[in-house]
PyMOL Python script that loads the backbone (N, CA, C, O; Angstrom):
from pymol import cmd

cmd.read_pdbstr("""\
ATOM      1  N   MET A   1      28.329 -33.556 -41.648  1.00  0.00           N
ATOM      2  CA  MET A   1      28.181 -34.339 -42.857  1.00  0.00           C
ATOM      3  C   MET A   1      29.229 -33.882 -43.882  1.00  0.00           C
ATOM      4  O   MET A   1      29.489 -32.687 -44.024  1.00  0.00           O
ATOM      5  N   ALA A   2      29.810 -34.820 -44.572  1.00  0.00           N
ATOM      6  CA  ALA A   2      30.867 -34.524 -45.536  1.00  0.00           C
ATOM      7  C   ALA A   2      30.298 -33.771 -46.746  1.00  0.00           C
ATOM      8  O   ALA A   2      29.133 -33.940 -47.107  1.00  0.00           O
ATOM      9  N   LEU A   3      31.135 -32.947 -47.354  1.00  0.00           N
ATOM     10  CA  LEU A   3      30.728 -32.220 -48.553  1.00  0.00           C
ATOM     11  C   LEU A   3      30.531 -33.190 -49.711  1.00  0.00           C
ATOM     12  O   LEU A   3      31.271 -34.161 -49.866  1.00  0.00           O
ATOM     13  N   THR A   4      29.523 -32.904 -50.510  1.00  0.00           N
ATOM     14  CA  THR A   4      29.321 -33.684 -51.725  1.00  0.00           C
ATOM     15  C   THR A   4      30.210 -33.103 -52.821  1.00  0.00           C
ATOM     16  O   THR A   4      30.786 -32.027 -52.660  1.00  0.00           O
ATOM     17  N   GLN A   5      30.313 -33.813 -53.921  1.00  0.00           N
ATOM     18  CA  GLN A   5      31.082 -33.295 -55.051  1.00  0.00           C
ATOM     19  C   GLN A   5      30.465 -31.989 -55.548  1.00  0.00           C
ATOM     20  O   GLN A   5      31.186 -31.060 -55.912  1.00  0.00           O
ATOM     21  N   ARG A   6      29.137 -31.915 -55.565  1.00  0.00           N
ATOM     22  CA  ARG A   6      28.477 -30.674 -55.995  1.00  0.00           C
ATOM     23  C   ARG A   6      28.828 -29.523 -55.057  1.00  0.00           C
ATOM     24  O   ARG A   6      29.065 -28.405 -55.515  1.00  0.00           O
ATOM     25  N   ASP A   7      28.865 -29.779 -53.762  1.00  0.00           N
ATOM     26  CA  ASP A   7      29.253 -28.741 -52.797  1.00  0.00           C
ATOM     27  C   ASP A   7      30.656 -28.219 -53.103  1.00  0.00           C
ATOM     28  O   ASP A   7      30.881 -27.009 -53.129  1.00  0.00           O
ATOM     29  N   ARG A   8      31.583 -29.122 -53.331  1.00  0.00           N
ATOM     30  CA  ARG A   8      32.954 -28.725 -53.663  1.00  0.00           C
ATOM     31  C   ARG A   8      32.992 -27.965 -54.984  1.00  0.00           C
ATOM     32  O   ARG A   8      33.727 -26.988 -55.124  1.00  0.00           O
ATOM     33  N   ASP A   9      32.195 -28.419 -55.954  1.00  0.00           N
ATOM     34  CA  ASP A   9      32.135 -27.740 -57.251  1.00  0.00           C
ATOM     35  C   ASP A   9      31.608 -26.312 -57.108  1.00  0.00           C
ATOM     36  O   ASP A   9      32.090 -25.401 -57.781  1.00  0.00           O
ATOM     37  N   ILE A  10      30.622 -26.117 -56.236  1.00  0.00           N
ATOM     38  CA  ILE A  10      30.070 -24.774 -56.003  1.00  0.00           C
ATOM     39  C   ILE A  10      31.140 -23.869 -55.401  1.00  0.00           C
ATOM     40  O   ILE A  10      31.301 -22.726 -55.828  1.00  0.00           O
ATOM     41  N   LEU A  11      31.860 -24.370 -54.423  1.00  0.00           N
ATOM     42  CA  LEU A  11      32.920 -23.563 -53.812  1.00  0.00           C
ATOM     43  C   LEU A  11      34.032 -23.263 -54.810  1.00  0.00           C
ATOM     44  O   LEU A  11      34.567 -22.154 -54.834  1.00  0.00           O
ATOM     45  N   ASP A  12      34.377 -24.241 -55.626  1.00  0.00           N
ATOM     46  CA  ASP A  12      35.387 -24.017 -56.668  1.00  0.00           C
ATOM     47  C   ASP A  12      34.905 -22.974 -57.667  1.00  0.00           C
ATOM     48  O   ASP A  12      35.679 -22.115 -58.090  1.00  0.00           O
ATOM     49  N   PHE A  13      33.648 -23.043 -58.040  1.00  0.00           N
ATOM     50  CA  PHE A  13      33.059 -22.086 -58.978  1.00  0.00           C
ATOM     51  C   PHE A  13      33.110 -20.676 -58.397  1.00  0.00           C
ATOM     52  O   PHE A  13      33.437 -19.725 -59.106  1.00  0.00           O
ATOM     53  N   GLU A  14      32.791 -20.535 -57.121  1.00  0.00           N
ATOM     54  CA  GLU A  14      32.806 -19.215 -56.485  1.00  0.00           C
ATOM     55  C   GLU A  14      34.211 -18.626 -56.439  1.00  0.00           C
ATOM     56  O   GLU A  14      34.370 -17.408 -56.352  1.00  0.00           O
ATOM     57  N   ARG A  15      35.209 -19.460 -56.495  1.00  0.00           N
ATOM     58  CA  ARG A  15      36.587 -18.987 -56.482  1.00  0.00           C
ATOM     59  C   ARG A  15      36.958 -18.297 -57.795  1.00  0.00           C
ATOM     60  O   ARG A  15      37.835 -17.432 -57.812  1.00  0.00           O
ATOM     61  N   SER A  16      36.293 -18.674 -58.902  1.00  0.00           N
ATOM     62  CA  SER A  16      36.793 -18.170 -60.189  1.00  0.00           C
ATOM     63  C   SER A  16      35.740 -17.866 -61.248  1.00  0.00           C
ATOM     64  O   SER A  16      36.098 -17.734 -62.418  1.00  0.00           O
ATOM     65  N   TRP A  17      34.472 -17.748 -60.903  1.00  0.00           N
ATOM     66  CA  TRP A  17      33.435 -17.571 -61.922  1.00  0.00           C
ATOM     67  C   TRP A  17      33.637 -16.311 -62.747  1.00  0.00           C
ATOM     68  O   TRP A  17      33.255 -16.286 -63.917  1.00  0.00           O
ATOM     69  N   TRP A  18      34.224 -15.263 -62.176  1.00  0.00           N
ATOM     70  CA  TRP A  18      34.343 -13.989 -62.878  1.00  0.00           C
ATOM     71  C   TRP A  18      35.364 -14.016 -64.004  1.00  0.00           C
ATOM     72  O   TRP A  18      35.430 -13.072 -64.792  1.00  0.00           O
ATOM     73  N   THR A  19      36.155 -15.065 -64.098  1.00  0.00           N
ATOM     74  CA  THR A  19      37.139 -15.142 -65.177  1.00  0.00           C
ATOM     75  C   THR A  19      36.503 -15.543 -66.508  1.00  0.00           C
ATOM     76  O   THR A  19      37.126 -15.382 -67.557  1.00  0.00           O
ATOM     77  N   ALA A  20      35.291 -16.056 -66.484  1.00  0.00           N
ATOM     78  CA  ALA A  20      34.585 -16.438 -67.709  1.00  0.00           C
ATOM     79  C   ALA A  20      33.921 -15.208 -68.332  1.00  0.00           C
ATOM     80  O   ALA A  20      33.728 -14.190 -67.667  1.00  0.00           O
ATOM     81  N   THR A  21      33.582 -15.315 -69.593  1.00  0.00           N
ATOM     82  CA  THR A  21      32.986 -14.175 -70.298  1.00  0.00           C
ATOM     83  C   THR A  21      31.476 -14.113 -70.167  1.00  0.00           C
ATOM     84  O   THR A  21      30.895 -13.047 -70.370  1.00  0.00           O
ATOM     85  N   SER A  22      30.820 -15.213 -69.836  1.00  0.00           N
ATOM     86  CA  SER A  22      29.354 -15.200 -69.736  1.00  0.00           C
ATOM     87  C   SER A  22      28.910 -14.776 -68.333  1.00  0.00           C
ATOM     88  O   SER A  22      29.656 -14.915 -67.364  1.00  0.00           O
ATOM     89  N   PRO A  23      27.682 -14.259 -68.245  1.00  0.00           N
ATOM     90  CA  PRO A  23      27.155 -13.837 -66.940  1.00  0.00           C
ATOM     91  C   PRO A  23      27.077 -15.010 -65.956  1.00  0.00           C
ATOM     92  O   PRO A  23      26.953 -16.169 -66.352  1.00  0.00           O
ATOM     93  N   LYS A  24      27.153 -14.681 -64.684  1.00  0.00           N
ATOM     94  CA  LYS A  24      27.175 -15.709 -63.646  1.00  0.00           C
ATOM     95  C   LYS A  24      25.934 -16.587 -63.683  1.00  0.00           C
ATOM     96  O   LYS A  24      26.043 -17.805 -63.540  1.00  0.00           O
ATOM     97  N   ASP A  25      24.751 -15.997 -63.872  1.00  0.00           N
ATOM     98  CA  ASP A  25      23.532 -16.809 -63.869  1.00  0.00           C
ATOM     99  C   ASP A  25      23.521 -17.806 -65.026  1.00  0.00           C
ATOM    100  O   ASP A  25      22.994 -18.909 -64.878  1.00  0.00           O
ATOM    101  N   VAL A  26      24.089 -17.441 -66.165  1.00  0.00           N
ATOM    102  CA  VAL A  26      24.191 -18.355 -67.307  1.00  0.00           C
ATOM    103  C   VAL A  26      25.155 -19.493 -66.963  1.00  0.00           C
ATOM    104  O   VAL A  26      24.874 -20.659 -67.241  1.00  0.00           O
ATOM    105  N   GLN A  27      26.274 -19.151 -66.366  1.00  0.00           N
ATOM    106  CA  GLN A  27      27.234 -20.178 -65.965  1.00  0.00           C
ATOM    107  C   GLN A  27      26.620 -21.146 -64.964  1.00  0.00           C
ATOM    108  O   GLN A  27      26.859 -22.352 -65.040  1.00  0.00           O
ATOM    109  N   ILE A  28      25.833 -20.630 -64.027  1.00  0.00           N
ATOM    110  CA  ILE A  28      25.180 -21.483 -63.021  1.00  0.00           C
ATOM    111  C   ILE A  28      24.248 -22.472 -63.703  1.00  0.00           C
ATOM    112  O   ILE A  28      24.281 -23.668 -63.413  1.00  0.00           O
ATOM    113  N   ARG A  29      23.417 -21.969 -64.613  1.00  0.00           N
ATOM    114  CA  ARG A  29      22.486 -22.854 -65.324  1.00  0.00           C
ATOM    115  C   ARG A  29      23.231 -23.926 -66.120  1.00  0.00           C
ATOM    116  O   ARG A  29      22.864 -25.100 -66.086  1.00  0.00           O
ATOM    117  N   GLU A  30      24.278 -23.514 -66.837  1.00  0.00           N
ATOM    118  CA  GLU A  30      25.006 -24.461 -67.681  1.00  0.00           C
ATOM    119  C   GLU A  30      25.807 -25.472 -66.869  1.00  0.00           C
ATOM    120  O   GLU A  30      25.817 -26.660 -67.193  1.00  0.00           O
ATOM    121  N   ARG A  31      26.463 -25.018 -65.839  1.00  0.00           N
ATOM    122  CA  ARG A  31      27.363 -25.897 -65.085  1.00  0.00           C
ATOM    123  C   ARG A  31      26.631 -26.780 -64.080  1.00  0.00           C
ATOM    124  O   ARG A  31      26.964 -27.955 -63.930  1.00  0.00           O
ATOM    125  N   PHE A  32      25.634 -26.219 -63.389  1.00  0.00           N
ATOM    126  CA  PHE A  32      24.988 -26.950 -62.307  1.00  0.00           C
ATOM    127  C   PHE A  32      23.561 -27.389 -62.625  1.00  0.00           C
ATOM    128  O   PHE A  32      22.971 -28.176 -61.884  1.00  0.00           O
ATOM    129  N   GLU A  33      23.010 -26.882 -63.722  1.00  0.00           N
ATOM    130  CA  GLU A  33      21.625 -27.180 -64.090  1.00  0.00           C
ATOM    131  C   GLU A  33      20.671 -26.812 -62.950  1.00  0.00           C
ATOM    132  O   GLU A  33      19.749 -27.557 -62.617  1.00  0.00           O
ATOM    133  N   LEU A  34      20.923 -25.646 -62.371  1.00  0.00           N
ATOM    134  CA  LEU A  34      20.106 -25.109 -61.283  1.00  0.00           C
ATOM    135  C   LEU A  34      19.667 -23.700 -61.630  1.00  0.00           C
ATOM    136  O   LEU A  34      20.337 -23.008 -62.397  1.00  0.00           O
ATOM    137  N   SER A  35      18.546 -23.272 -61.069  1.00  0.00           N
ATOM    138  CA  SER A  35      18.184 -21.862 -61.169  1.00  0.00           C
ATOM    139  C   SER A  35      19.126 -21.079 -60.261  1.00  0.00           C
ATOM    140  O   SER A  35      19.707 -21.637 -59.330  1.00  0.00           O
ATOM    141  N   ALA A  36      19.272 -19.811 -60.531  1.00  0.00           N
ATOM    142  CA  ALA A  36      20.120 -18.975 -59.682  1.00  0.00           C
ATOM    143  C   ALA A  36      19.600 -18.975 -58.248  1.00  0.00           C
ATOM    144  O   ALA A  36      20.384 -18.990 -57.299  1.00  0.00           O
ATOM    145  N   THR A  37      18.281 -18.958 -58.092  1.00  0.00           N
ATOM    146  CA  THR A  37      17.688 -18.960 -56.748  1.00  0.00           C
ATOM    147  C   THR A  37      18.107 -20.204 -55.971  1.00  0.00           C
ATOM    148  O   THR A  37      18.544 -20.104 -54.825  1.00  0.00           O
ATOM    149  N   ARG A  38      17.977 -21.365 -56.586  1.00  0.00           N
ATOM    150  CA  ARG A  38      18.338 -22.612 -55.909  1.00  0.00           C
ATOM    151  C   ARG A  38      19.839 -22.664 -55.631  1.00  0.00           C
ATOM    152  O   ARG A  38      20.257 -23.132 -54.572  1.00  0.00           O
ATOM    153  N   TYR A  39      20.643 -22.192 -56.567  1.00  0.00           N
ATOM    154  CA  TYR A  39      22.095 -22.152 -56.381  1.00  0.00           C
ATOM    155  C   TYR A  39      22.445 -21.329 -55.144  1.00  0.00           C
ATOM    156  O   TYR A  39      23.239 -21.765 -54.311  1.00  0.00           O
ATOM    157  N   TYR A  40      21.853 -20.137 -55.024  1.00  0.00           N
ATOM    158  CA  TYR A  40      22.172 -19.277 -53.880  1.00  0.00           C
ATOM    159  C   TYR A  40      21.648 -19.851 -52.570  1.00  0.00           C
ATOM    160  O   TYR A  40      22.228 -19.596 -51.515  1.00  0.00           O
ATOM    161  N   GLN A  41      20.560 -20.622 -52.616  1.00  0.00           N
ATOM    162  CA  GLN A  41      20.105 -21.307 -51.404  1.00  0.00           C
ATOM    163  C   GLN A  41      21.150 -22.325 -50.954  1.00  0.00           C
ATOM    164  O   GLN A  41      21.482 -22.407 -49.772  1.00  0.00           O
ATOM    165  N   LEU A  42      21.659 -23.093 -51.904  1.00  0.00           N
ATOM    166  CA  LEU A  42      22.686 -24.086 -51.579  1.00  0.00           C
ATOM    167  C   LEU A  42      23.966 -23.416 -51.088  1.00  0.00           C
ATOM    168  O   LEU A  42      24.586 -23.872 -50.128  1.00  0.00           O
ATOM    169  N   LEU A  43      24.352 -22.339 -51.750  1.00  0.00           N
ATOM    170  CA  LEU A  43      25.551 -21.609 -51.345  1.00  0.00           C
ATOM    171  C   LEU A  43      25.404 -21.067 -49.921  1.00  0.00           C
ATOM    172  O   LEU A  43      26.339 -21.136 -49.123  1.00  0.00           O
ATOM    173  N   SER A  44      24.242 -20.536 -49.617  1.00  0.00           N
ATOM    174  CA  SER A  44      23.992 -20.003 -48.277  1.00  0.00           C
ATOM    175  C   SER A  44      24.152 -21.090 -47.216  1.00  0.00           C
ATOM    176  O   SER A  44      24.721 -20.848 -46.151  1.00  0.00           O
ATOM    177  N   GLU A  45      23.652 -22.276 -47.511  1.00  0.00           N
ATOM    178  CA  GLU A  45      23.812 -23.391 -46.573  1.00  0.00           C
ATOM    179  C   GLU A  45      25.291 -23.752 -46.412  1.00  0.00           C
ATOM    180  O   GLU A  45      25.743 -24.057 -45.308  1.00  0.00           O
ATOM    181  N   LEU A  46      26.035 -23.715 -47.507  1.00  0.00           N
ATOM    182  CA  LEU A  46      27.458 -24.045 -47.444  1.00  0.00           C
ATOM    183  C   LEU A  46      28.232 -23.059 -46.573  1.00  0.00           C
ATOM    184  O   LEU A  46      29.198 -23.439 -45.911  1.00  0.00           O
ATOM    185  N   LEU A  47      27.812 -21.804 -46.574  1.00  0.00           N
ATOM    186  CA  LEU A  47      28.524 -20.793 -45.797  1.00  0.00           C
ATOM    187  C   LEU A  47      28.429 -21.041 -44.299  1.00  0.00           C
ATOM    188  O   LEU A  47      29.195 -20.467 -43.525  1.00  0.00           O
ATOM    189  N   GLU A  48      27.504 -21.883 -43.890  1.00  0.00           N
ATOM    190  CA  GLU A  48      27.348 -22.218 -42.471  1.00  0.00           C
ATOM    191  C   GLU A  48      27.892 -23.603 -42.151  1.00  0.00           C
ATOM    192  O   GLU A  48      27.751 -24.080 -41.025  1.00  0.00           O
ATOM    193  N   ASP A  49      28.502 -24.242 -43.116  1.00  0.00           N
ATOM    194  CA  ASP A  49      28.975 -25.621 -42.969  1.00  0.00           C
ATOM    195  C   ASP A  49      30.463 -25.632 -42.623  1.00  0.00           C
ATOM    196  O   ASP A  49      31.281 -25.086 -43.364  1.00  0.00           O
ATOM    197  N   GLY A  50      30.807 -26.246 -41.511  1.00  0.00           N
ATOM    198  CA  GLY A  50      32.199 -26.342 -41.094  1.00  0.00           C
ATOM    199  C   GLY A  50      33.066 -27.098 -42.081  1.00  0.00           C
ATOM    200  O   GLY A  50      34.254 -26.806 -42.214  1.00  0.00           O
ATOM    201  N   GLU A  51      32.487 -28.066 -42.775  1.00  0.00           N
ATOM    202  CA  GLU A  51      33.240 -28.815 -43.787  1.00  0.00           C
ATOM    203  C   GLU A  51      33.616 -27.902 -44.951  1.00  0.00           C
ATOM    204  O   GLU A  51      34.709 -28.017 -45.506  1.00  0.00           O
ATOM    205  N   ALA A  52      32.716 -27.003 -45.316  1.00  0.00           N
ATOM    206  CA  ALA A  52      33.006 -26.050 -46.395  1.00  0.00           C
ATOM    207  C   ALA A  52      34.143 -25.126 -45.960  1.00  0.00           C
ATOM    208  O   ALA A  52      35.031 -24.812 -46.752  1.00  0.00           O
ATOM    209  N   MET A  53      34.112 -24.699 -44.716  1.00  0.00           N
ATOM    210  CA  MET A  53      35.171 -23.839 -44.195  1.00  0.00           C
ATOM    211  C   MET A  53      36.515 -24.575 -44.236  1.00  0.00           C
ATOM    212  O   MET A  53      37.538 -23.978 -44.573  1.00  0.00           O
ATOM    213  N   SER A  54      36.515 -25.833 -43.903  1.00  0.00           N
ATOM    214  CA  SER A  54      37.749 -26.620 -43.954  1.00  0.00           C
ATOM    215  C   SER A  54      38.233 -26.804 -45.390  1.00  0.00           C
ATOM    216  O   SER A  54      39.436 -26.794 -45.652  1.00  0.00           O
ATOM    217  N   TYR A  55      37.296 -26.970 -46.312  1.00  0.00           N
ATOM    218  CA  TYR A  55      37.645 -27.196 -47.715  1.00  0.00           C
ATOM    219  C   TYR A  55      38.264 -25.955 -48.358  1.00  0.00           C
ATOM    220  O   TYR A  55      39.288 -26.044 -49.035  1.00  0.00           O
ATOM    221  N   ASP A  56      37.634 -24.793 -48.141  1.00  0.00           N
ATOM    222  CA  ASP A  56      38.149 -23.567 -48.772  1.00  0.00           C
ATOM    223  C   ASP A  56      37.854 -22.366 -47.879  1.00  0.00           C
ATOM    224  O   ASP A  56      36.908 -21.620 -48.134  1.00  0.00           O
ATOM    225  N   PRO A  57      38.661 -22.176 -46.834  1.00  0.00           N
ATOM    226  CA  PRO A  57      38.376 -21.110 -45.871  1.00  0.00           C
ATOM    227  C   PRO A  57      38.405 -19.706 -46.482  1.00  0.00           C
ATOM    228  O   PRO A  57      37.639 -18.844 -46.053  1.00  0.00           O
ATOM    229  N   LEU A  58      39.255 -19.460 -47.459  1.00  0.00           N
ATOM    230  CA  LEU A  58      39.327 -18.112 -48.045  1.00  0.00           C
ATOM    231  C   LEU A  58      38.042 -17.751 -48.776  1.00  0.00           C
ATOM    232  O   LEU A  58      37.522 -16.647 -48.613  1.00  0.00           O
ATOM    233  N   VAL A  59      37.533 -18.666 -49.573  1.00  0.00           N
ATOM    234  CA  VAL A  59      36.295 -18.404 -50.306  1.00  0.00           C
ATOM    235  C   VAL A  59      35.129 -18.271 -49.342  1.00  0.00           C
ATOM    236  O   VAL A  59      34.326 -17.347 -49.469  1.00  0.00           O
ATOM    237  N   VAL A  60      35.025 -19.170 -48.388  1.00  0.00           N
ATOM    238  CA  VAL A  60      33.902 -19.134 -47.450  1.00  0.00           C
ATOM    239  C   VAL A  60      33.919 -17.837 -46.641  1.00  0.00           C
ATOM    240  O   VAL A  60      32.877 -17.201 -46.478  1.00  0.00           O
ATOM    241  N   ARG A  61      35.065 -17.444 -46.141  1.00  0.00           N
ATOM    242  CA  ARG A  61      35.135 -16.190 -45.362  1.00  0.00           C
ATOM    243  C   ARG A  61      34.805 -14.972 -46.222  1.00  0.00           C
ATOM    244  O   ARG A  61      34.109 -14.062 -45.771  1.00  0.00           O
ATOM    245  N   ARG A  62      35.304 -14.954 -47.460  1.00  0.00           N
ATOM    246  CA  ARG A  62      35.006 -13.827 -48.364  1.00  0.00           C
ATOM    247  C   ARG A  62      33.497 -13.730 -48.608  1.00  0.00           C
ATOM    248  O   ARG A  62      32.924 -12.642 -48.556  1.00  0.00           O
ATOM    249  N   LEU A  63      32.866 -14.861 -48.870  1.00  0.00           N
ATOM    250  CA  LEU A  63      31.431 -14.857 -49.131  1.00  0.00           C
ATOM    251  C   LEU A  63      30.642 -14.495 -47.874  1.00  0.00           C
ATOM    252  O   LEU A  63      29.619 -13.815 -47.965  1.00  0.00           O
ATOM    253  N   GLN A  64      31.095 -14.933 -46.720  1.00  0.00           N
ATOM    254  CA  GLN A  64      30.432 -14.555 -45.468  1.00  0.00           C
ATOM    255  C   GLN A  64      30.529 -13.048 -45.246  1.00  0.00           C
ATOM    256  O   GLN A  64      29.554 -12.420 -44.832  1.00  0.00           O
ATOM    257  N   ARG A  65      31.695 -12.465 -45.518  1.00  0.00           N
ATOM    258  CA  ARG A  65      31.850 -11.009 -45.362  1.00  0.00           C
ATOM    259  C   ARG A  65      30.919 -10.262 -46.322  1.00  0.00           C
ATOM    260  O   ARG A  65      30.280  -9.283 -45.936  1.00  0.00           O
ATOM    261  N   GLN A  66      30.846 -10.721 -47.562  1.00  0.00           N
ATOM    262  CA  GLN A  66      29.951 -10.080 -48.534  1.00  0.00           C
ATOM    263  C   GLN A  66      28.500 -10.172 -48.076  1.00  0.00           C
ATOM    264  O   GLN A  66      27.757  -9.192 -48.137  1.00  0.00           O
ATOM    265  N   ARG A  67      28.107 -11.346 -47.623  1.00  0.00           N
ATOM    266  CA  ARG A  67      26.740 -11.544 -47.137  1.00  0.00           C
ATOM    267  C   ARG A  67      26.448 -10.632 -45.953  1.00  0.00           C
ATOM    268  O   ARG A  67      25.382 -10.022 -45.880  1.00  0.00           O
ATOM    269  N   ASP A  68      27.395 -10.542 -45.029  1.00  0.00           N
ATOM    270  CA  ASP A  68      27.193  -9.715 -43.844  1.00  0.00           C
ATOM    271  C   ASP A  68      27.119  -8.235 -44.201  1.00  0.00           C
ATOM    272  O   ASP A  68      26.324  -7.504 -43.608  1.00  0.00           O
ATOM    273  N   ARG A  69      27.933  -7.772 -45.161  1.00  0.00           N
ATOM    274  CA  ARG A  69      27.855  -6.375 -45.605  1.00  0.00           C
ATOM    275  C   ARG A  69      26.497  -6.070 -46.235  1.00  0.00           C
ATOM    276  O   ARG A  69      25.899  -5.029 -45.963  1.00  0.00           O
ATOM    277  N   ARG A  70      26.015  -6.982 -47.077  1.00  0.00           N
ATOM    278  CA  ARG A  70      24.699  -6.770 -47.704  1.00  0.00           C
ATOM    279  C   ARG A  70      23.596  -6.750 -46.648  1.00  0.00           C
ATOM    280  O   ARG A  70      22.669  -5.943 -46.722  1.00  0.00           O
ATOM    281  N   ARG A  71      23.704  -7.637 -45.671  1.00  0.00           N
ATOM    282  CA  ARG A  71      22.697  -7.710 -44.607  1.00  0.00           C
ATOM    283  C   ARG A  71      22.679  -6.414 -43.796  1.00  0.00           C
ATOM    284  O   ARG A  71      21.612  -5.875 -43.502  1.00  0.00           O
ATOM    285  N   ARG A  72      23.869  -5.915 -43.433  1.00  0.00           N
ATOM    286  CA  ARG A  72      23.953  -4.657 -42.683  1.00  0.00           C
ATOM    287  C   ARG A  72      23.397  -3.497 -43.498  1.00  0.00           C
ATOM    288  O   ARG A  72      22.695  -2.643 -42.957  1.00  0.00           O
ATOM    289  N   ALA A  73      23.700  -3.457 -44.788  1.00  0.00           N
ATOM    290  CA  ALA A  73      23.212  -2.368 -45.643  1.00  0.00           C
ATOM    291  C   ALA A  73      21.684  -2.362 -45.700  1.00  0.00           C
ATOM    292  O   ALA A  73      21.066  -1.299 -45.760  1.00  0.00           O
ATOM    293  N   ARG A  74      21.079  -3.551 -45.682  1.00  0.00           N
ATOM    294  CA  ARG A  74      19.612  -3.622 -45.706  1.00  0.00           C
ATOM    295  C   ARG A  74      19.015  -3.175 -44.382  1.00  0.00           C
ATOM    296  O   ARG A  74      17.944  -2.569 -44.359  1.00  0.00           O
ATOM    297  N   LEU A  75      19.690  -3.463 -43.287  1.00  0.00           N
ATOM    298  CA  LEU A  75      19.123  -3.216 -41.964  1.00  0.00           C
ATOM    299  C   LEU A  75      19.404  -1.819 -41.424  1.00  0.00           C
ATOM    300  O   LEU A  75      18.624  -1.297 -40.627  1.00  0.00           O
ATOM    301  N   GLU A  76      20.504  -1.211 -41.847  1.00  0.00           N
ATOM    302  CA  GLU A  76      20.849   0.111 -41.325  1.00  0.00           C
ATOM    303  C   GLU A  76      20.022   1.180 -42.025  1.00  0.00           C
ATOM    304  O   GLU A  76      19.823   1.122 -43.239  1.00  0.00           O
ATOM    305  N   PRO A  77      19.540   2.156 -41.261  1.00  0.00           N
ATOM    306  CA  PRO A  77      18.749   3.230 -41.889  1.00  0.00           C
ATOM    307  C   PRO A  77      19.643   4.078 -42.788  1.00  0.00           C
ATOM    308  O   PRO A  77      20.819   4.304 -42.503  1.00  0.00           O
ATOM    309  N   ARG A  78      19.056   4.528 -43.856  1.00  0.00           N
ATOM    310  CA  ARG A  78      19.800   5.392 -44.775  1.00  0.00           C
ATOM    311  C   ARG A  78      19.787   6.816 -44.247  1.00  0.00           C
ATOM    312  O   ARG A  78      18.781   7.286 -43.716  1.00  0.00           O
ATOM    313  N   VAL A  79      20.910   7.492 -44.398  1.00  0.00           N
ATOM    314  CA  VAL A  79      21.041   8.875 -43.968  1.00  0.00           C
ATOM    315  C   VAL A  79      20.625   9.773 -45.123  1.00  0.00           C
ATOM    316  O   VAL A  79      21.151   9.661 -46.231  1.00  0.00           O
ATOM    317  N   VAL A  80      19.674  10.666 -44.854  1.00  0.00           N
ATOM    318  CA  VAL A  80      19.212  11.600 -45.874  1.00  0.00           C
ATOM    319  C   VAL A  80      19.804  12.973 -45.555  1.00  0.00           C
ATOM    320  O   VAL A  80      19.647  13.490 -44.448  1.00  0.00           O
ATOM    321  N   GLU A  81      20.477  13.543 -46.528  1.00  0.00           N
ATOM    322  CA  GLU A  81      21.094  14.856 -46.350  1.00  0.00           C
ATOM    323  C   GLU A  81      20.010  15.931 -46.372  1.00  0.00           C
ATOM    324  O   GLU A  81      19.123  15.904 -47.226  1.00  0.00           O
ATOM    325  N   ASP A  82      20.080  16.870 -45.440  1.00  0.00           N
ATOM    326  CA  ASP A  82      19.145  17.992 -45.395  1.00  0.00           C
ATOM    327  C   ASP A  82      19.734  19.119 -46.235  1.00  0.00           C
ATOM    328  O   ASP A  82      20.869  19.538 -46.009  1.00  0.00           O
ATOM    329  N   ASP A  83      18.960  19.613 -47.209  1.00  0.00           N
ATOM    330  CA  ASP A  83      19.469  20.669 -48.077  1.00  0.00           C
ATOM    331  C   ASP A  83      19.130  22.063 -47.550  1.00  0.00           C
ATOM    332  O   ASP A  83      19.240  23.045 -48.285  1.00  0.00           O
ATOM    333  N   GLY A  84      18.728  22.155 -46.315  1.00  0.00           N
ATOM    334  CA  GLY A  84      18.451  23.443 -45.694  1.00  0.00           C
ATOM    335  C   GLY A  84      17.133  24.081 -46.146  1.00  0.00           C
ATOM    336  O   GLY A  84      16.956  25.293 -46.022  1.00  0.00           O
ATOM    337  N   GLY A  85      16.214  23.270 -46.667  1.00  0.00           N
ATOM    338  CA  GLY A  85      14.905  23.795 -47.068  1.00  0.00           C
ATOM    339  C   GLY A  85      14.903  24.476 -48.430  1.00  0.00           C
ATOM    340  O   GLY A  85      13.943  25.172 -48.760  1.00  0.00           O
ATOM    341  N   ARG A  86      15.904  24.304 -49.194  1.00  0.00           N
ATOM    342  CA  ARG A  86      15.956  24.930 -50.527  1.00  0.00           C
ATOM    343  C   ARG A  86      15.121  24.232 -51.522  1.00  0.00           C
ATOM    344  O   ARG A  86      15.067  24.645 -52.680  1.00  0.00           O
TER     345      ARG A  86
END
""", "prot")
cmd.dss("prot")
cmd.show_as("cartoon", "prot")
cmd.util.cbc("prot")
cmd.orient("prot")
């Protein structure tokens, strides 16, 4: 299915949101009239969409790498240093 204008706008926003002075969640509410939760649900769906990859492969791959790093960090056990019983 072809990307909607909102889909393209989300990908464009992800390319440059950090250049603005307001927090990302505020920008999401103002620009898309969505809650941050709903925005991230839509973004997650876009990361699996071949049309999104064709539209902006650099942004999609960067976001996929970030998502995968966060997922691995949640799933991998944390290493606790032993202080030798002190």
